[in-house]
C-alpha positions in Angstrom: 131.7 143.8 142.9 129.5 141.7 140.7 132.5 139.5 139.9 133.3 139.0 143.6 129.7 138.1 144.4 129.6 135.6 141.5 132.9 134.1 142.7 131.5 133.8 146.3 128.3 132.2 145.0 130.4 129.7 142.9 132.5 128.8 145.9 129.4 128.2 148.0 127.9 126.0 145.3 131.1 124.0 145.1 131.3 123.5 148.9 127.7 122.4 149.0 128.3 120.0 146.1 131.3 118.5 147.9 129.3 118.2 151.1 126.5 116.3 149.3 129.0 114.0 147.7 130.7 113.4 151.1 127.3 112.4 152.5 126.6 110.1 149.7 130.1 108.4 149.7 130.6 108.2 153.4 133.9 107.4 155.1 136.7 109.8 155.9 139.0 108.9 152.9 136.5 109.5 150.2 138.5 111.8 148.0 136.3 114.9 148.5 138.5 116.5 151.2 135.3 117.6 152.9 135.0 117.2 156.7 131.6 116.9 158.3 130.6 118.5 161.5 127.5 119.0 163.7 124.2 117.7 162.2 125.9 116.5 159.0 128.3 114.3 161.1 125.5 112.9 163.2 123.5 112.0 160.0 126.5 110.4 158.5 127.1 108.3 161.7 123.5 107.1 161.6 123.8 106.1 158.0 127.2 104.5 158.6 125.8 102.4 161.4 123.3 100.8 159.0 124.8 100.9 155.6 128.6 100.5 156.3 130.4 97.5 155.0 130.8 95.5 158.3 127.2 95.5 159.4 126.6 95.0 163.1 130.3 95.1 164.2 129.6 97.7 166.9 131.9 100.4 165.5 129.1 102.9 165.2 130.0 103.9 161.7 133.7 104.7 162.3 136.4 103.9 159.8 137.4 100.3 159.6 140.9 99.1 158.7 141.8 99.7 155.1 139.6 102.7 154.8 136.4 100.8 154.4 133.3 102.3 155.8 131.9 100.2 158.6 128.5 99.8 160.4 127.7 99.3 164.0 124.4 98.9 165.8 125.7 96.0 167.8 123.3 93.8 169.7 122.4 96.2 172.4 118.7 97.3 172.6 119.6 100.6 174.3 122.2 101.3 171.5 119.6 100.5 168.8 116.9 102.5 170.6 119.3 105.5 170.6 120.0 105.0 166.9 116.2 104.9 166.2 115.8 108.1 168.0 118.6 109.7 166.0 117.2 108.8 162.6 113.8 110.2 163.6 115.6 113.4 164.5 117.5 113.7 161.3 115.4 112.2 158.6 111.7 112.6 157.4 109.2 109.9 158.4 109.2 108.1 155.0 113.0 107.7 155.1 112.9 106.6 158.7 110.5 103.8 157.8 112.9 102.6 155.0 115.9 102.7 157.3 114.0 100.8 160.0 113.0 98.1 157.5 116.6 97.9 156.2 117.9 97.6 159.8 115.6 94.7 160.6 116.5 92.9 157.3 120.3 93.7 157.1 121.3 93.6 160.7 119.0 90.9 162.1 117.3 93.2 164.6 113.9 91.4 164.7 114.6 89.8 168.0 115.3 93.2 169.6 111.7 94.2 168.7 110.7 91.9 171.5 111.9 94.4 174.0 109.6 97.3 175.1 112.2 100.1 174.9 112.8 99.2 171.3 109.1 99.3 170.4 108.7 102.6 172.1 111.5 104.1 169.9 110.4 102.9 166.5 108.3 104.8 163.9 105.1 102.7 163.4 104.4 101.6 159.9 102.8 98.7 158.0 106.1 96.9 157.5 106.9 97.1 161.2 103.4 95.7 162.0 104.2 92.8 159.7 107.4 92.0 161.5 105.7 92.3 164.9 102.9 89.9 163.8 105.5 87.3 162.7 107.1 87.6 166.1 104.1 87.9 168.4 104.0 84.3 169.4 107.5 84.6 170.9 106.8 88.0 172.6 107.2 88.1 176.4 104.2 89.4 178.3 106.0 92.7 179.1 106.2 93.5 175.4 102.8 92.5 174.1 100.9 95.5 175.3 103.5 97.8 173.7 103.3 95.8 170.5 99.5 96.1 170.5 99.8 99.9 170.9 102.2 100.1 168.0 99.8 98.0 165.8 96.8 100.1 166.9 98.6 103.3 165.9 99.1 102.0 162.4 95.6 100.6 162.2 94.0 103.9 163.3 96.1 105.8 160.7 94.9 103.5 158.0 91.3 103.7 159.1 91.4 107.5 159.1 92.8 107.5 155.6 90.5 104.8 154.1 87.3 104.3 156.1 85.1 107.3 155.1 85.8 107.0 151.4 85.3 103.2 151.4 81.9 103.6 153.1 80.8 106.4 150.8 81.9 104.5 147.6 80.3 101.2 148.6 77.1 102.8 149.8 76.7 104.5 146.4 77.4 101.2 144.7 74.7 99.4 146.8 72.2 102.2 146.0 72.9 101.9 142.3 72.6 98.1 142.3 69.0 98.3 143.7 66.7 98.9 140.7 63.2 100.4 140.6 60.6 100.8 137.9 59.4 104.2 139.2 62.5 106.2 139.7 62.7 109.9 140.5 64.2 111.9 137.6 67.6 112.1 139.4 67.7 108.4 139.9 67.0 107.3 136.3 69.5 104.9 134.9 69.6 106.2 131.3 71.8 103.5 129.8 69.5 100.7 131.0 66.3 102.8 130.2 67.5 103.4 126.6 68.4 99.7 126.0 65.0 98.6 127.4 63.2 101.0 125.0 65.1 100.6 121.7 62.0 99.0 120.1 60.3 102.4 120.6 62.9 104.3 118.5 61.2 106.9 116.2 63.5 107.5 113.1 61.7 110.7 112.0 62.4 112.3 115.4 65.7 110.4 116.0 64.7 109.6 119.5 63.5 106.8 121.8 60.1 107.0 123.5 60.8 105.6 127.0 57.6 103.6 127.9 59.4 102.0 130.8 61.8 103.8 133.1 64.6 102.0 135.0 66.2 103.7 137.8 68.5 103.3 140.8 66.7 102.5 144.0 67.8 103.2 147.5 69.3 100.3 149.3 67.4 99.4 152.4 69.2 98.8 155.7 68.8 95.0 155.3 71.8 93.0 154.1 72.0 93.4 150.3 75.4 91.9 149.6 77.8 89.4 151.1 81.6 89.8 150.9 84.2 87.1 151.6 87.8 88.3 152.0 90.1 85.3 151.6 93.6 86.4 152.6 96.9 84.6 152.1 98.9 85.0 155.4 102.2 83.6 154.1 105.2 85.8 155.1 105.4 87.7 151.8 101.8 89.0 152.2 102.2 90.9 155.5 101.3 94.3 154.2 98.2 92.9 152.4 97.1 91.2 155.6 97.3 94.5 157.5 95.2 96.4 154.9 92.7 93.5 154.4 92.1 93.5 158.2 91.4 97.2 158.2 89.1 97.0 155.2 87.3 93.9 156.7 86.5 95.9 159.8 85.2 98.8 157.7 83.0 96.5 155.6 81.7 94.8 158.7 80.6 98.2 160.1 78.2 98.6 157.1 74.8 97.0 157.9 74.0 96.4 154.3 77.1 94.2 153.7 77.6 90.8 155.5 81.4 90.4 155.7 83.5 87.3 156.3 87.3 87.4 156.8 89.2 84.1 156.2 93.0 83.9 156.5 95.0 80.9 155.4 98.4 79.3 154.9 98.2 75.5 154.9 95.4 75.8 157.4 92.2 78.0 157.3 91.1 80.3 160.1 87.8 82.2 160.1 88.3 85.6 161.9 84.9 87.0 161.2 83.9 87.1 164.8 86.8 89.5 165.5 86.1 92.0 162.8 84.9 94.6 165.3 88.6 95.2 166.1 91.2 94.9 163.3 93.9 94.8 165.9 92.4 91.6 167.3 92.2 90.3 163.8 95.9 91.0 163.1 97.0 89.2 166.3 94.8 86.3 165.3 96.9 85.8 162.1 100.0 83.6 161.9 102.3 85.1 159.2 104.6 82.6 157.5 104.1 79.0 156.5 103.0 77.4 153.3 100.0 78.1 151.1 96.9 76.0 150.3 94.6 78.2 148.2 92.4 75.3 147.2 91.5 74.5 150.9 90.8 78.1 151.7 88.5 78.5 148.6 86.7 75.2 149.6 85.9 76.7 153.0 84.8 80.0 151.5 82.6 78.2 148.9 80.9 76.3 151.7 79.9 79.5 153.4 78.2 81.1 150.3 74.4 81.0 150.7 73.4 83.6 148.1 75.8 83.3 145.1 74.3 86.0 143.0 74.7 88.5 145.8 78.2 87.5 146.9 81.6 88.8 146.1 84.7 86.7 146.9 88.0 88.5 147.1 91.1 86.3 147.0 94.2 88.2 148.1 97.2 86.0 147.3 100.4 85.9 145.3 99.0 82.6 143.9 102.0 80.4 144.8 99.7 77.4 145.4 100.9 74.5 147.5 97.6 72.6 147.2 95.8 71.1 144.3 96.0 73.5 141.4 93.2 72.0 139.2 90.8 71.8 142.1 91.5 75.5 143.0 90.8 76.6 139.4 87.7 74.3 139.4 86.3 76.0 142.5 86.8 79.5 141.0 85.0 78.4 137.8 82.1 76.9 139.9 81.7 80.0 141.9 81.6 82.2 138.8 79.1 79.8 137.2 76.8 80.1 140.2 76.7 83.9 139.8 79.4 84.8 142.4 81.6 87.7 141.6 85.3 86.7 142.0 88.1 89.1 142.4 91.8 88.1 142.6 94.3 90.5 144.0 98.0 89.7 143.9 98.6 92.2 146.7 96.7 94.9 148.6 99.4 97.4 149.4 101.3 100.4 148.2 104.4 98.5 147.3 103.8 98.1 143.6 103.9 95.0 141.5 104.6 91.9 143.7 106.3 88.6 142.8 103.5 86.1 141.9 102.8 82.8 140.1 102.3 83.9 136.5 101.0 80.5 135.4 98.2 80.6 137.9 97.4 84.2 137.2 97.1 83.3 133.5 94.8 80.4 134.3 92.6 82.7 136.3 92.5 85.2 133.5 91.3 82.5 131.2 88.4 82.0 133.5 87.5 85.7 133.3 89.2 86.6 136.6 92.1 89.0 136.0 94.7 88.9 138.8 96.3 92.3 139.6 97.9 94.2 142.4 95.7 96.8 144.1 96.6 99.8 146.2 94.5 100.5 149.3 93.2 103.7 147.6 91.9 101.8 144.6 90.3 99.0 146.6 87.0 100.8 147.3 86.5 101.3 143.5 87.3 97.7 142.8 84.8 96.6 145.4 82.1 99.0 144.1 82.6 97.6 140.6 82.3 94.0 141.9 79.1 94.8 143.9 77.5 96.4 140.8 78.8 93.5 138.5 80.5 95.8 136.2 84.1 95.6 134.8 86.8 96.1 137.4 88.9 99.2 137.2 92.2 97.5 136.5 95.3 99.6 137.3 
C-alpha cells in the first residue's frame, strides 16, 4: 500500500512538473506532451497573445506556421479590453501591471489608451499614469475624465501609503530643529548639551557638569522651512514625477513648510499653485522633451528668500542639455549660502536608474551625493535635510 501511494504521489509530481514546463514553454509542440485545458489553457492564451513570437498579428496566441508560438492582441480596443479583463482574472495584481506595461511597450498599444473602454479595463498603476500623462494632450474629450479617474485612483493609493508617515516624520524633524535653552527633561538634546559643556568636565568624577542645557523646542505653526522640489519631466522620469507630485501635495498641506514644485524639460513650469490637488499637478506636466537643469536651477535659485532655512531637492537623471558648468556653479552657490541641496536620480520603486555618472561625480565633489530614492525612504531623507544632518543614503 505504501508503495502504491508513493508511486501515485510520484506520478502526480511528474504531471505537475510537466504542466509547469508546458506553461513556461508555450506552444503545442513543446516536447512535454502535456495538453492544457480549462484555466491553464486560458492563462496560456493570455500569455501567448503578449509574449508569442509574432506580436500583434491577431492570432490570439495560436500556433503559427512552423510550430512557432505567436501573439495576437490585434488593433481592436474591444479585443484588448477583453484581454485585459482576462489577465486580471488569472494573474495577481503585480503580474498584471507588468503584463500591461509590456503590452504597451511591445505591441504599441499606447494609442488604444485614448479610448474609454480600454481605460476602464486596465489595472491602475504608476507606469500607466506615466503613459497617460505622455498622451493626455492627444486625448479626446470623451476619454479625459476616465483618464483623470485612473490617475486619481493611483494618487489616492500613494497618499494612503505615504502621507501619514511623511507628515509624522517631518513634524518630528521640525520640532527637533527648533532649539531652546530651557528644555524639559524629555526634550534635552544630550549630544549638543555635552559638547557645549566639555569645558566643565571633572576628571575625578569622570563626568560633565551641564551649566547650559540645549534642548529641542516645539515648532510653532508659523513657516519654519522652505522646500523646493525641482523635478525633471523628461520621459524617463515618469514614475518620479508621479511620486514627487504626491509628496509635493503632502508637504504643501503642512503649515510649517512652504513648498514649491517646479517641473522642467527645456522649459520651466512652476506648479506651486496647483499643489492642493496632485492630479491637477500631474496633468500640468508635459512628459518628454529635452532637459535643461541649469535653467531650472536658475529659476529655483531666484525664488529662495531664506537660504539657511531652505531645502532644494533636484530629482533628475542628470542628463544635462544646458550649460554644465553653470549648473554646477549654481549648486555650489546655493550650498555656500546655507541652502541644503539634495540630488535624487529617481524617486520610485524601480531600483537604480540610468544616469549621467560624470555629472553625479561632479555633484558629489561639491558635497551633494546623487542617489536613487524609494518613496518609503523619502521622508527620512527630507527629515535629515531639514535638520541639516547627513542624509540616509541607501
